[in-house]
C-alpha positions as CSV (number, residue, x, y, z in Angstrom):
1,M,0.1,6.0,3.3
2,N,3.2,7.8,2.9
3,A,2.3,11.2,4.9
4,C,6.1,12.0,4.7
5,S,5.7,12.4,0.8
6,L,3.0,14.7,1.2
7,N,3.6,17.2,4.1
8,Q,6.4,17.8,6.5
9,N,4.0,19.4,8.9
10,A,3.1,18.1,12.0
11,T,-6.1,-22.4,14.1
12,H,-2.0,-22.7,14.8
13,R,-1.4,-21.3,11.2
14,T,-3.9,-18.5,12.0
15,S,-2.0,-16.7,14.6
16,N,1.1,-17.1,12.8
17,M,-0.7,-15.4,9.7
18,R,-1.9,-12.6,11.5
19,I,1.4,-11.6,12.5
20,L,3.1,-12.3,9.0
21,V,0.4,-10.2,7.5
22,A,0.8,-7.3,9.8
23,L,4.6,-7.5,9.4
24,S,4.3,-7.4,5.6
25,V,2.4,-4.3,5.7
26,L,4.8,-2.8,7.8
27,L,8.3,-4.0,6.7
28,F,10.6,-1.3,5.4
29,A,13.4,-3.5,4.1
30,P,11.7,-6.0,1.8
31,F,14.9,-7.0,0.2
32,A,15.7,-10.0,2.7
33,V,12.8,-11.7,0.8
34,H,13.2,-12.8,-2.8
35,A,10.5,-13.3,-5.3
36,D,11.9,-16.7,-6.5
37,D,11.2,-18.3,-3.0
38,A,8.4,-20.8,-2.7
39,A,4.9,-19.8,-1.6
40,R,4.9,-19.3,2.3
41,L,1.2,-19.9,3.0
42,P,-1.2,-22.6,2.0
43,T,-3.9,-21.6,-0.6
44,K,-7.3,-22.4,-1.2
45,T,-9.0,-23.0,-4.8
46,S,-10.9,-20.0,-6.2
47,A,-14.2,-21.9,-5.5
48,E,-13.4,-22.6,-1.9
49,T,-12.1,-18.9,-1.5
50,W,-15.3,-17.4,-3.0
51,K,-17.3,-19.3,-0.6
52,L,-15.3,-17.7,2.2
53,L,-15.9,-14.4,0.4
54,G,-19.6,-15.2,0.9
55,R,-20.3,-16.1,-2.8
56,E,-21.3,-19.5,-4.3
57,D,-18.8,-18.8,-7.3
58,G,-16.8,-16.3,-9.3
59,P,-13.8,-15.8,-11.6
60,K,-10.4,-17.1,-10.8
61,L,-8.8,-15.3,-8.0
62,P,-5.1,-14.3,-7.6
63,I,-3.1,-16.4,-5.4
64,W,-2.4,-13.8,-2.7
65,A,-6.3,-13.6,-2.2
66,R,-6.7,-17.4,-1.7
67,A,-3.8,-17.4,0.8
68,L,-5.1,-14.5,2.8
69,A,-9.0,-15.0,2.8
70,P,-9.2,-17.9,5.1
71,S,-7.9,-15.8,7.8
72,M,-9.3,-12.2,6.8
73,P,-12.1,-12.3,4.4
74,R,-13.0,-8.8,4.7
75,T,-9.6,-7.5,4.5
76,V,-9.2,-9.5,1.2
77,A,-12.4,-8.0,-0.2
78,G,-11.0,-4.6,0.5
79,M,-7.6,-5.5,-1.1
80,L,-9.6,-6.7,-4.1
81,H,-11.5,-3.5,-4.4
82,L,-8.4,-1.2,-4.2
83,D,-6.6,-3.5,-6.7
84,H,-9.3,-3.2,-9.2
85,F,-9.6,0.6,-8.5
86,H,-5.9,1.1,-9.1
87,R,-5.8,-1.0,-12.1
88,E,-9.2,0.2,-13.9
89,A,-10.3,3.4,-12.4
90,N,-7.1,5.2,-11.3
91,P,-7.2,8.8,-11.9
92,L,-3.8,8.6,-13.6
93,G,-5.0,6.5,-16.3
94,P,-4.4,2.7,-16.8
95,V,-1.1,3.4,-18.7
96,A,0.4,6.0,-16.3
97,A,-0.8,3.9,-13.2
98,A,0.7,0.6,-14.4
99,K,4.0,2.5,-15.3
100,L,4.3,3.7,-11.9
101,R,3.4,0.4,-10.2
102,W,6.1,-1.1,-12.4
103,A,8.6,1.3,-11.3
104,V,7.9,0.6,-7.5
105,A,7.9,-3.2,-7.9
106,D,11.1,-3.0,-10.1
107,A,12.7,-0.9,-7.2
108,M,11.7,-3.4,-4.5
109,R,12.5,-6.4,-6.5
110,C,9.1,-7.8,-6.7
111,A,8.7,-10.0,-9.7
112,Y,5.1,-10.9,-9.2
113,A,4.2,-7.2,-9.0
114,K,6.3,-6.3,-12.3
115,Q,4.5,-9.2,-14.2
116,Y,1.1,-7.9,-13.3
117,A,2.1,-4.3,-14.1
118,E,3.3,-5.4,-17.6
119,F,0.2,-7.5,-18.0
120,D,-2.0,-4.3,-17.4
121,L,0.2,-2.4,-19.8
122,R,-0.5,-4.9,-22.4
123,R,-4.2,-5.0,-21.5
124,A,-3.8,-1.2,-22.5
125,K,-2.5,-2.2,-26.0
126,I,1.2,-1.0,-25.0
127,G,3.6,-2.7,-27.4
128,D,7.2,-4.3,-26.9
129,A,8.9,-1.2,-27.9
130,E,7.2,1.1,-25.2
131,L,7.8,-1.8,-22.8
132,D,11.4,-2.0,-23.6
133,H,11.8,1.7,-23.1
134,L,10.2,1.3,-19.5
135,R,12.7,-1.6,-18.6
136,S,15.8,0.1,-20.0
137,G,14.7,3.7,-18.7
138,K,15.6,4.9,-22.3
139,S,13.4,7.0,-24.7
140,L,10.8,7.8,-21.9
141,S,8.5,11.0,-21.9
142,A,9.6,13.6,-19.5
143,D,6.3,13.0,-17.7
144,D,7.4,9.3,-17.5
145,V,10.9,10.0,-16.1
146,A,9.4,12.2,-13.4
147,M,6.7,9.9,-12.4
148,T,9.0,6.8,-12.1
149,A,11.6,8.6,-10.5
150,Y,9.2,9.5,-7.9
151,A,8.1,6.1,-7.5
152,R,11.3,4.5,-7.1
153,K,12.5,7.3,-4.5
154,A,9.2,6.9,-2.6
155,A,9.7,3.1,-2.6
156,L,13.4,3.1,-1.4
157,A,13.8,6.3,0.4
158,A,10.9,8.3,0.6
159,S,12.7,10.5,3.5
160,T,15.2,11.6,1.1
161,L,12.4,13.5,-1.1
162,T,13.2,17.2,-0.9
163,D,10.8,20.0,-1.0
164,E,12.5,21.1,-4.3
165,E,11.6,17.9,-6.0
166,M,8.1,17.7,-4.8
167,D,7.6,21.3,-5.9
168,L,8.7,20.3,-9.4
169,L,6.2,17.4,-9.5
170,L,3.6,19.7,-8.2
171,K,4.1,22.2,-11.0
172,R,4.4,19.6,-13.7
173,F,1.5,17.5,-12.8
174,G,-0.8,19.7,-10.6
175,P,-2.1,18.8,-6.9
176,E,-4.8,16.2,-8.2
177,K,-2.6,14.2,-10.3
178,L,0.4,14.4,-7.7
179,V,-1.9,13.2,-4.8
180,A,-3.0,10.3,-7.0
181,M,0.6,9.5,-7.6
182,V,1.4,9.3,-4.0
183,H,-1.7,7.2,-3.5
184,T,-0.6,4.8,-6.3
185,A,2.9,4.4,-5.1
186,A,1.7,4.0,-1.4
187,F,-0.6,1.4,-2.4
188,A,2.1,-0.6,-4.7
189,N,4.3,-0.4,-1.8
190,F,1.7,-1.8,0.4
191,E,0.8,-4.5,-1.9
192,N,4.6,-5.5,-2.9
193,R,5.5,-5.9,0.8
194,I,2.7,-8.5,1.1
195,F,3.4,-10.4,-2.0
196,L,7.2,-10.5,-0.9
197,A,6.3,-11.7,2.6
198,I,4.2,-14.5,1.5
199,G,6.1,-15.5,-1.5
200,T,3.7,-15.1,-4.3
201,K,4.2,-16.8,-7.5
202,A,2.5,-15.9,-10.9
203,E,-0.7,-18.2,-11.2
204,S,0.0,-21.1,-13.3
205,E,-3.5,-20.8,-15.0
206,G,-2.3,-17.4,-16.2
207,L,-2.3,-13.7,-14.8
208,I,-5.7,-12.4,-13.9
209,P,-7.7,-9.2,-14.6
210,P,-8.8,-7.1,-11.6
211,I,-11.6,-8.2,-9.8
212,D,-14.0,-5.9,-7.8
213,Y,-15.5,-6.5,-4.5
214,P,-17.0,-3.3,-3.0
215,I,-15.6,-2.9,0.4
216,G,-18.8,-1.0,1.6
217,S,-21.5,-3.5,0.2
218,E,-23.7,-5.2,2.6
219,E,-22.2,-8.4,1.4
220,A,-18.7,-7.4,2.5
221,K,-20.0,-6.3,6.0
222,K,-21.3,-9.7,6.5
223,L,-17.9,-11.3,6.4
224,Q,-16.4,-12.4,9.4
225,A,-12.9,-13.9,10.2
226,P,-12.7,-17.4,11.9
227,P,-12.4,-17.6,15.6
228,R,-8.9,-17.3,16.9
229,E,-7.1,-18.4,19.9
230,P,-5.5,-15.7,22.1
231,W,-2.4,-14.7,20.8
232,S,0.6,-15.6,23.0
233,P,4.5,-15.4,22.1
234,D,5.2,-18.8,23.8
235,K,3.1,-20.3,21.1
236,V,5.2,-18.6,18.4
237,G,8.5,-19.0,19.2
238,S,11.6,-17.5,17.6
239,V,10.8,-15.7,14.2
240,G,14.4,-15.9,13.2
241,L,14.4,-12.9,10.9
242,S,17.7,-11.5,9.6
243,K,19.2,-8.7,11.6
244,L,18.9,-5.4,10.2
245,E,21.6,-2.8,11.0
246,L,19.5,0.1,11.6
247,N,22.1,2.8,13.1
248,W,19.4,4.6,15.1
249,R,21.1,7.5,16.7
250,P,19.3,8.3,20.1
251,K,18.2,11.9,20.5
252,S,17.7,13.6,23.8
253,A,14.4,15.0,24.8
254,D,15.5,18.6,24.0
255,E,16.7,17.7,20.4
256,L,13.3,16.0,19.9
257,K,11.4,19.0,21.0
258,V,13.5,21.3,18.8
259,L,12.9,19.1,15.7
260,L,9.2,18.8,16.5
261,E,8.8,22.7,16.7
262,K,10.5,22.8,13.2
263,Q,8.1,20.3,11.8
264,K,5.5,22.2,13.1
265,A,6.5,25.5,11.6
266,R,6.9,23.8,8.0
267,Q,4.4,24.6,5.2
268,S,2.7,21.8,3.3
269,R,4.4,20.7,0.1
270,I,1.0,20.6,-1.6
271,P,-1.5,23.4,-1.1
272,L,-4.2,22.8,1.2
273,P,-7.5,22.3,-0.9
274,D,-10.1,24.7,-0.4
275,L,-13.0,24.1,1.9
276,E,-15.6,23.8,-0.8
277,R,-14.0,20.4,-1.7
278,I,-13.9,19.3,2.0
279,A,-17.7,20.4,2.1
280,K,-18.6,17.9,-0.4
281,L,-17.4,15.0,1.7
282,P,-19.3,12.4,3.6
283,A,-19.6,13.5,7.4
284,A,-17.0,11.0,8.7
285,A,-14.3,12.1,6.0
286,K,-15.1,15.6,6.4
287,D,-14.6,15.3,10.3
288,Q,-11.3,13.6,9.6
289,A,-10.1,16.0,7.0
290,T,-10.8,19.0,9.2
291,R,-8.6,17.5,12.0
292,V,-5.7,15.8,10.2
293,V,-3.6,17.9,7.6
294,W,-2.4,15.0,5.3
295,T,-6.0,13.6,5.3
296,R,-7.2,17.1,4.2
297,V,-4.6,17.0,1.3
298,M,-5.8,13.3,0.3
299,T,-9.5,13.5,0.6
300,G,-9.5,17.0,-0.8
301,Y,-7.8,16.1,-4.1
302,Q,-8.6,12.2,-4.4
303,P,-11.5,11.6,-2.1
304,Q,-12.4,8.0,-3.5
305,M,-9.0,6.8,-3.4
306,T,-8.5,8.1,0.3
307,M,-12.0,6.7,1.6
308,D,-11.5,3.4,0.0
309,W,-8.3,3.0,1.6
310,F,-9.8,4.1,5.0
311,D,-12.5,1.5,4.5
312,M,-10.0,-1.3,4.0
313,L,-7.7,-0.4,6.6
314,R,-10.9,-0.5,9.1
315,A,-11.7,-3.9,7.9
316,Y,-8.1,-5.1,8.7
317,Q,-8.3,-3.5,12.1
318,Q,-11.5,-5.2,12.8
319,E,-10.4,-8.6,11.9
320,A,-6.8,-8.7,12.8
321,K,-7.6,-7.8,16.4
322,L,-3.9,-6.9,17.0
323,D,-2.9,-6.1,20.6
324,R,-2.9,-2.3,20.5
325,S,0.4,-1.8,22.3
326,L,2.0,-4.2,19.8
327,S,0.6,-2.7,16.8
328,Q,1.8,1.0,18.1
329,L,5.3,-0.2,18.7
330,M,5.4,-1.8,15.2
331,F,4.1,1.6,13.8
332,W,6.8,3.3,15.7
333,V,9.6,1.0,14.6
334,I,8.6,1.4,10.9
335,T,8.1,5.0,11.1
336,R,11.5,5.4,12.8
337,G,13.1,3.0,10.3
338,N,11.7,5.2,7.3
339,E,13.0,8.2,8.9
340,C,9.5,9.4,8.8
341,F,8.7,12.3,11.4
342,Y,5.1,11.1,11.5
């Protein structure tokens, strides 16, 4: 999730796939990957994938689920659930949510996600004329202009979002809807980076409506990732990624201390939700919301979106079993690359 948008206050393929998926979540410069590349991971059939997901059969599954489920079935169950929620039960409504997802995909040049956003808009009975307005950026409503502008900036340069810009969005949409926009843009960024990293192509049998798989169900809890050999850099070899010019200016310890104190003194861009909202949360969510400012904002205004995200994240952490030092290093690189204080 993009905390910086919310608050400026404090087998052989298996190992490779784990790294690929982790990197796909964290990549902050997705534009080295192009949507017309061939798919990079082998895929199972839908029938084979449903067996991996603990069911005998089910509807056709999207290609990304069929590629990732052999390695991380519980994570895929969580991703299916979140994908379904954001497309079918998003507090923004199906049209606004799809337009926001389209803007993120367009900014990130993810053709697969753009196709799905347009597919969902057509399912919501949006006609050619309104789709043309979205594609051209012309004749959009004031709300659509504000929302898609936020989505693009959050995707490409979230650190440049200003207090004034967020305040205008807060006044226009209110805290509940603004937090839903942040959630929607963040999840779209997450999905797009995975789609780009694994080279997803539109399904030959046609685009697929959202499929729910409740991540908190007993069925999902029984899913287990396959055994993995211990990870070793010697088995992976050179990754061969294109070099990125990051231009990271070193800061002294004293400079960092001054910047940290400035961050601590800043006020939240979105007012903290009242304690009555927090009191209604389940115990675990309530505990986290009382300790972490951005979690309080997210769970206070959009509890289901936030708790479902954390459920999926926990499933990923349990299945990926990434070395903690490696994962923390990756986290630091990405937050530094995004110019995110967090």
